[in-house]
N, C-alpha and C positions, 0 to 999 in steps of 0.2 A: 505494499498501499503504498502510497506516496507519502511523503513527510506531512504534519501535522500543519492543515489548512487553516485560513483566516476563514469562520464558518458566518455564514449569512446571517444568522439569527439563531435566538435560544429557542431552548423546546421547553414549554409549560409542563413540568413531568409530574405536579401531583404525587411526588415520591414512586414514579414511575421506574421499573426497572426494566434493564435489556438484557436478556441470558443471553450470551453470546457461545454457541459451541462449535469447536472448532478445535482440531488435534494440532493447529498451528500455532506454537506459544507464542510466536513472534506477532502472529496477527491478535491473538488475543490480549497481547501486551499493548498493539497499535491502538485497537478498539477500547482500550481500558485506558487509555489517555485522550483518545478523541472525546467521547461520547461526554465524560463527566465535563467538558469543557461548553457543552451546551444543557446541562445543568439533568444530566441522568445517574442515574447508579447504575452499575455495570456489575454484572455476574457473570464469571467464566468458567468454562467444563469442557475437558478433553474430548469426551464423548456424549451419545444421548444417554447412555446408562448412568455416567455421572450427573447429570442433569435429573434424570428421573428419581436416582436416589437423594437428591438432598429436597426434592419436594415433598409437600405438595408447592406451589406456586401460584397463589392464588390474588397476588397483588399486582395492581394495573401494569402493564407493558406489552415486551413483545420478545420474540426470539429471533435472532441473527445467527442462521444455522448455513454451516456449508454441507455440500450436497454429497461428498466423498470422506466417510468417516468409517472409522474402524467400528468392526460391531453393526448396528443398527446405523445403516444410513442416512442422510439425512431425509431424502424422498420416502422411505419407509415409515422414516420417524413420522413424516408429514400426514402420510395417509392414515396413521395406527391413532392420531391426536386424541379424535373424539374418544375412540376404545379407552385411551390411557387416560381420560378425564384432563388433557390439557387442552385449553381453548385462546391461549395467548396467539395474536397473529403471529405470523413469521416472514421472513425476510430472508430469502438463500442466497447462497453465494458459491461459487466454484469455480476454478481455477481452469476449468477445461471449456472451451466454447461448444455448447451442445445445445442446439435448438429447439430441438424433439424435447430433451431434458426440460427446458425452460417453458416451452408451451404446455407440459406434463404438470409442471409445478405451478404455474399460474392457474390452468384449470382446476387445480386441487384449492387453490384459496390461496396463493403464497401473494402477499401483499407486493412484493418486488422480487426481482432475480437480477444480481448483481455477478457482472464477473469479475474473477479479479484480474489485475490487481483495478481495484475503483476509484473513484475520486471519494475525498473525505466530504464533501459536498452531498455526494449523491446518496453515502450511507447515510448522512445525517437527515438527507430528505425522505428516504425508503422507512428510517427509523420512526421519522414524525409523524409519516403518513401510518403508519402499522399502528402506532399508540393511539392515536385519532380513530382508529378505525376499534382500538380495544375500549376505548371510551365510550363510543357509539352504542358497542354492544354491550355494554355493562348498564348504562343508562337504561336501554330497552329492555333486559333483562330484571330491571328493578321495576321498570313501568308495567311490566306483566304481572310480577307477582303482586305487585302493588291492586292491579285489576283480581289476581286470583283470592287475596283476601278478602277485599270490599266484598266479591262475590259471597263468599263461605260465610259473611257475616248475614246475607240475605236469609229471611225464613225459606221452608221449603215450597211454601205458596209463590212468595216471591220470586224465588227462584223460576219457576212453572211460566209464570206471568211473561218474565225477563225473554225465557227463551222463545215463546209463542208471538210475543208483541215484535223482536227483533227477526224474527221468522217470516214477517210482514201480513200477519194478519190483526184485523180491526179489533179494537175493544168488543163490539158486540161477538164476533166470531170466538176470542176469548171465554168471552163469558159463556158462551155455549159448551165450547170445549170445557170448561171446568164447574160448570155446573154454578154459575156466580151470576149475581147482577152486572149489568154494563155499570153502575156506579162503582161498587165495591173493585171490579177490575181497574178501573181510573184510579180509584185510591191507591190500590195496590202499584198500579204503575207509577205513581208519582212518590211513591216512596221508594221503587226501586230507582227511579232518577237522583232521588236525593243520597240514598244511600252508596249507589254507584260513582256518586261527584260527577254524574254527565250534566254539561252543560245545556246539549241539545241532545235531540233522539239519533240522530246520527253520529255523535259520539257514545250513544249509547250500544247503536249497531257494531263501530268497531269494536267493541270491548266484547259484544257478544260474538264476532269475529276471531277476536283474539284467543277467547275462550273455546271456538270450535261449538258452542251452541246451537246454533242456526241449522249447521247439520243435522241435529237430533233431534231437532224440534219436529 
């Protein structure tokens, strides 16, 4: 890798950790100098197994991963991440120019694929994008968990009403299906909107989609 370059910007890290997995000690050392310059914490590993042995890795961040490694290769590890419970975005790097390998990596979800040697700024840009993707995933997961928690606090009847109205049924139809009066359905519907913190009915439908309620209604 070239000598440490002047970086264009700092990376807001929110205590993000960059996990560098490469059997080349000089590259690990170089990234260990480069990435802290933009406010990132770096952890280095000589192999995938070493990374796994020090887990779980639940903090925000990303993985910078060499394709060719002793033991489990970078591409094999990438393919097994979900099964291994590893959800951090991956930036892949290789010293071998291999277009099919690059395509396979990107299709499998890699944020970027950097051939060695790479420019310092290219690595910083790739890591910044990966950390941002991780933040977005965590925010989406948190929002989904919040929706599930609110739904769990509905009464069984409120859950039934939510499923039926978000499936497109009118209050009169819901009342007939559940053996209730239309006024009672409206009351339940209002309670559902309030408890789910839905500002509009469209918001409630999106929540139902996230919960996969409409398909079961």
